[in-house]
C-alpha positions in Angstrom: 9.5 -21.8 5.2 8.9 -18.4 6.8 12.1 -17.0 5.4 11.3 -18.2 1.9 7.8 -16.6 2.0 9.4 -13.3 3.3 11.9 -13.4 0.4 9.1 -14.0 -2.1 7.0 -11.2 -0.6 10.1 -8.9 -0.7 10.7 -9.8 -4.3 7.1 -9.2 -5.4 7.1 -5.9 -3.5 10.3 -4.9 -5.4 8.6 -5.9 -8.7 5.6 -3.8 -7.9 7.9 -0.9 -7.1 9.5 -1.2 -10.6 6.1 -1.4 -12.2 5.2 1.8 -10.4 8.4 3.5 -11.6 7.4 2.4 -15.1 4.0 3.9 -14.7 5.6 7.2 -13.6 7.9 7.2 -16.6 5.0 6.5 -19.0 3.1 9.4 -17.5 6.0 11.8 -17.6 7.1 10.9 -21.2 3.6 10.9 -22.6 2.4 14.1 -21.0 5.7 16.0 -21.5 5.9 14.8 -25.1 2.3 15.8 -25.8 2.9 19.3 -24.3 6.0 19.8 -26.5 4.2 18.6 -29.6 1.3 20.9 -29.0 3.6 23.8 -28.2 6.0 23.5 -31.1 4.3 21.5 -33.8 0.6 22.3 -33.1 -0.2 18.6 -33.0 -0.4 15.9 -30.3 -0.7 12.3 -29.5 -4.3 11.1 -28.9 -3.2 8.3 -26.7 -1.4 10.7 -24.3 -4.8 11.6 -22.9 -5.7 8.1 -21.9 -2.5 6.2 -21.2 -1.2 8.5 -18.4 -4.6 8.4 -16.7 -4.6 4.6 -16.8 -1.0 4.5 -15.6 -2.0 6.7 -12.7 -4.8 4.3 -11.7 -2.3 1.4 -11.7 0.3 3.5 -9.8 -2.3 4.3 -7.1 -3.5 0.8 -6.7 0.0 -0.8 -6.7 1.2 1.9 -4.3 -1.6 0.9 -1.9 -0.2 -2.7 -2.0 3.4 -1.5 -1.4 2.3 0.9 1.3 0.4 -1.9 3.1 3.4 -4.2 2.9 5.8 -1.6 4.2 3.2 -0.3 6.8 3.5 3.2 5.3 -0.1 4.2 5.2 -1.4 7.3 7.0 -3.2 6.7 10.3 -4.2 8.3 13.5 -2.5 6.8 16.6 -3.5 9.3 19.3 -5.8 6.9 21.1 -3.9 3.7 20.4 -0.7 5.1 21.9 -2.5 5.6 25.2 -3.7 2.0 25.4 -1.9 -0.8 27.1 -0.4 -3.5 25.0 -3.4 -5.8 25.1 -5.6 -2.9 24.0 -3.3 -2.1 21.1 -3.3 -5.8 20.1 -7.1 -5.8 20.1 -7.4 -2.6 18.1 -4.8 -3.8 15.6 -6.6 -7.1 15.2 -9.9 -5.3 14.6 -8.3 -2.9 12.1 -6.7 -5.8 10.2 -10.1 -7.7 10.2 -12.0 -4.7 8.9 -9.4 -4.1 6.1 -9.6 -7.8 5.1 -13.4 -7.5 4.9 -13.1 -4.3 2.8 -10.6 -6.1 0.5 -13.1 -8.9 0.1 -15.7 -6.3 -0.9 -13.3 -4.8 -3.4 -12.7 -8.1 -5.1 -16.4 -9.1 -5.0 -17.5 -5.7 -6.3 -15.0 -5.9 -9.2 -16.2 -9.5 -9.9 -19.8 -8.3 -10.0 -18.9 -5.5 -12.5 -16.4 -7.7 -14.5 -18.6 -8.2 -17.5 -19.6 -4.5 -17.7 -16.0 -3.3 -17.3 -14.7 -5.9 -19.8 -17.4 -4.9 -22.3 -16.5 -1.2 -22.2 -13.6 0.1 -24.3 -11.6 3.2 -23.8 -12.5 5.9 -26.3 -9.2 6.4 -28.0 -7.1 3.2 -27.6 -10.2 0.9 -27.7 -8.7 -1.1 -24.9 -11.0 -3.1 -22.6 -11.5 -1.1 -19.4 -10.7 -4.4 -17.6 -7.0 -3.6 -18.2 -7.5 -0.4 -16.3 -9.9 -1.3 -13.4 -9.0 -5.0 -13.2 -6.0 -3.9 -11.0 -8.5 -3.9 -8.2 -8.6 -7.7 -8.3 -4.8 -7.7 -7.6 -5.0 -4.9 -5.0 -7.9 -6.4 -3.1 -6.5 -9.9 -3.1 -2.9 -8.9 -2.1 -3.9 -6.5 0.7 -6.5 -9.0 1.9 -3.8 -11.7 2.1 -1.5 -9.3 4.0 -4.3 -8.6 6.5 -5.1 -12.3 6.9 -1.4 -13.0 7.4 -1.2 -10.3 10.0 -4.2 -11.8 11.8 -2.7 -15.3 11.9 0.6 -13.8 13.2 -1.4 -11.9 15.9 -3.2 -15.1 17.0 0.1 -17.0 17.1 1.7 -14.2 19.2 4.3 -13.3 16.5 3.4 -9.6 16.2 6.0 -7.3 17.9 4.8 -4.4 20.0 6.3 -1.9 17.6 4.0 -3.2 14.8 0.9 -2.4 16.8 1.2 1.3 16.0 0.9 1.5 12.2 1.8 5.2 12.0 5.5 5.7 11.3 6.5 9.4 11.0 9.8 10.6 9.8 12.3 10.5 12.6 9.8 8.7 14.9 12.0 5.5 15.1 15.0 7.6 16.2 12.8 9.4 18.8 11.5 6.1 20.2 15.0 4.7 20.3 16.2 7.8 22.2 13.3 7.5 24.6 14.2 3.8 25.3 17.9 4.8 26.0 16.8 7.5 28.4 14.6 5.1 30.3 17.4 2.5 30.4 19.8 5.1 31.7 17.3 6.2 34.3 16.8 2.6 35.4 20.6 2.1 35.6 21.0 5.3 37.6 18.1 4.5 39.9 19.6 1.1 40.5 22.9 2.6 41.7 21.5 5.2 44.1 
């Protein structure tokens, strides 16, 4: 069961990554095409003002989901690294709970504004703005579910110690591995002496 859910989550994350790539391509093509048209033909595409902006909104919100799933968000871990494992678990649980509550507020706030957002149309394309800002339903729900899943795993004791520090800098994994090896060698050498 757990393996199937992980495979589903991995597949959905991959799909979101492809949608993000699509958003970037739309932004690039429309902005570059509009610049070339303005430069060489003294004309432009009216939609190229709105669609890249909308694609950027979607890219940002979907990127937040992917970042949460891959634990790639920025964070400050100076204090947390000094805590013992129990303190790290408590802090991690509190942060997951706070994020879940914030996600609830995002979804609830979007729901409160739903009629207003749906009633507004974009100036050029005349699309309902719900197609733009409705992505917050998806983002709030998915990140909230990730946080709730993390809290359940924490209470069941299934969270590894390396997950308790959410900041993962480039090369940090290799540095931690080297530190573990040095400690293991020191323990092995201390045992022989």
